N, C-alpha and C positions, 0 to 999 in steps of 0.2 A: 492606453488600450481602449478601443472603442467597443461598442456592443457586439459587432460582428466578430472581432477578434476574441472577445470574452466567450462568445458562443462556441467558437472553434476550439479554444483551449478547454472549455468545459466538456465539449463532445469527445475530445482526446482522453480526458480523464475518465469519462463515463465508459468508453470502449476498453481502454487499456487496463482499468482497475481489475478486470476479471482475468487478465492474462499475466503470466509471470515475467513481465518485462519492466517493472517499476514505472507506474503511471506518474508518480511524483518526479522521478528522474527525467522522464520524457518531457513532462510538462515544464520542468525547469529549463531544459535544453531549448524548448520553443520560446519561452518567455525571455531567456537571456539573448539568444541568438537572432531571433526574428522580431521580437517586440522591444528589444533594448531595455529590458527591465534589469535593475541591479539584482545581484544574487539574493540579498536579504529579503527584498520584496517578492522575488520569484518563489523563494522557499515558503514564505508565509502564504502566498496565494495557492501554491500547490497543495498545502495542507488544508486550506479553507475549501477548496473545490471537492475535497473528500466528503463534505457535508451532503453533496448531491448523491454520491454513490452510497453513502450511509443510509440516506432516505430510501434508495432503491432496495437495499438489503432489508430494511425494516418492512417495507411494503411486500416484498417477495416472500419473506418468511414470517409474515404477521401472525398466522395461525399457530405456528410452533412457538414463537416468542410469547404470544398470549398464553399458551399452555403453560410455559415455564413460569410466567409471572403469577398465574393463578394457583400453581402447585409448587411453591418453593420448598423443596425437600432436598436435603443433602444426599439422600440416597439416589436422586436422579443423576445418572452419569453424565448427561450433557450439561447440567447445572454445575457439577463439580468441575468438569472440564473448563467451563467458561470462567469460573472463579480462579482456579489455579493458574490458568494461562494468563489471565488479566494481572494477577499479582506479579508473576514472573516478568510480564511485559513492562510493568511499571518500574520494577527494580532495575531493569536494564535500560529501558527506554528513556526515563527522565534524565539520568546522567548523560546518556548519548545525546539527547536533545540539547542540553546545556552546552556541552562541548561543541556541538555542531554549530549552534547559534554564535558562539564565540569566534569560530573559524570563519563562518560566512560573513559576519559583520565586517571583517577586515579583508575579505577576498575580493579580487577582481573577477570579472566575468570569465576570463580564460582559465583561471585557477579553479573556479567552480565547475567549469566544463570538464577539466581534467579529473576532479574529484568524482563527478557523477559518472564519467566514463570508466574510471577504474572500478567503481562499485558495480556498474553494469556488467563488466567483464567477470567480476566475482560471482554475481548472480548467475551468469551463464554457465560457469563452471560447476556451481552447486547444482543447477538444474540437470546438467549433463550426467553427473554421477548418481543422481537420484532417480532419473527417469525410468530405469528398469528395476527399481526396488519395491514397487508396490506389492503388498502382501494381501492377506485376507482378514486382518484383524478388525473386529467390529468395535462399537462404542464401549461395551462392557469390558473389552480386553485392554483398553488404554490405561496404564498405570499412572501414578503420581509423577514419577521421574520423566515419563514421556510427555505428560502435560506441561510440566515445567520447562522441558526442553523446547516445546513448540512455542511457549510464551517467550522464552529467551530469544528464539529466532525472530519472533514478531517484534520484540523490543529493538533488536539490531536494525530492523527494517525502517526505523525512523530516519536513517541515512538515505538521502535521495540517490537513487541508483541501485540500492538493494531492494528488490521487489518484496513487498510484504506478502503477497499471495505466493510468490515464488519460493521464499524462504520457509514459510509455514508449511506449504504443501510438501516441499522437499524434505523437511524434517520429519513430517508424519509418514511420508512414504519410506523413508530410510528406517523408520521404526516398525514397518510392516503393516501400516494402516491400509485398508482397502481404498482404492483410488477415489472412487465417487464420494465416500465418506470424508476423505481428506479434503476434497474440494469444498464440500458443504461446511465442514468445521472451520476451514479457512475463512469463508464468508462470515460465519457467525462470530468467530472470535475477533473480527475486525470491528464490531460494533462498539465495545467498550474501549478499544485502542483508539479508534478514530475520535471518540468523544474526549478521551484524555488528551490527545494531541491538539484538538481544537481548543480545549480549556488552557493548556499551556501557552499556546500561541496568543490567545486573547489576553491572558494575564500579562504576557510580556509587552503588549501594546504595539508589536511590530505590524500587525495587520492594519491597525488604524493609521499607522505612520507610513504605510507602504505607498500611498498616493493613488491607489485604485479606488474609483468611485463606487458608491453603493449599488447603482444600477448595473455597472459592469460586473461586479461581484455576484449579484443576484442572478444575472443572466448566465454567468458561468456555472453557478450551482444548479440552476434550472436545466441547462444543457447536460450537465453531468448526471442528474437524476434521470432525465428522459432517455438518453443514450445508454445509461447504465442499466436501467430497468428492461428496456426492449431488446438489448443485445446480450443480456446475461446468459440465456439458454444457448444462443447461437455460439457465443464465445466459449462456453463450457465444452460444446461439441468439437469446436475447432482446436481446443487446447490439447486434445488427444491425437491430433493429426499433423501438427506443425512443430518444427524444430525451434522452439523459443530460446533454447540455450544458445544456438548460433545467432539468432536475432539480437540477443543481449550482447554477446561478444562483439559482433560486427558493429553495432551502434556505439558500444563502449569504446572500441579502438578508434572509431571516427572522431569521437569527442576528444580522446587523448591526442590524436594526431593533429587535431586543429590547434592545440597549444604549441606543438612543435613547428608546424608550418606557419 
């Protein structure tokens, strides 16, 4: 992978992270099918590129995050939400990560294509059934079971093809949370989740063994940050006007058909 290719893959991550279409799944499909990366290296790089969009969220919501850090009180409903969802994400996400790494380490490119494709179809179906379920529930009205459910949804989204934003937004909408608040919470709860996923991947040593150069990885992260930050508001507006459920299903079916053909 050269610098131009790294910038392109990073830009894809930066743009698609805000849409419920699985940026990691789409990134893996590009890396496997167009850049001939092996599935394990593609999975590690797709996780690593989330560092760029993580930085974009930190910069975008810096004032609110600083307020949280300076006023750590359990009574703060946003702090409670982030703690409970992070715990639930870890309980589900760590075992799912381990199982997935075992599968990917022995998978061929076409098998990985099929897995990502099937999970994209699943994401599309979930989005379809939640798209009209938004309620009017505010931050104070979200209970512990609902927080845990959103965290579980995020933990499952370690699987490439299951959209993290899609599953978390869908779960919150199904529980009656107001749409704009659901989007904001999905962004914020990604911060500890992405940090955890990065820590797991670094600890496994797969990123170091992937064969991608430091310059290429840095270029990808930079592109993910720039495109992620400057397209965040635009993509949020577009998210209410486009049928991302059909997008996920169509691309998922194409990936599965590529295995058959």
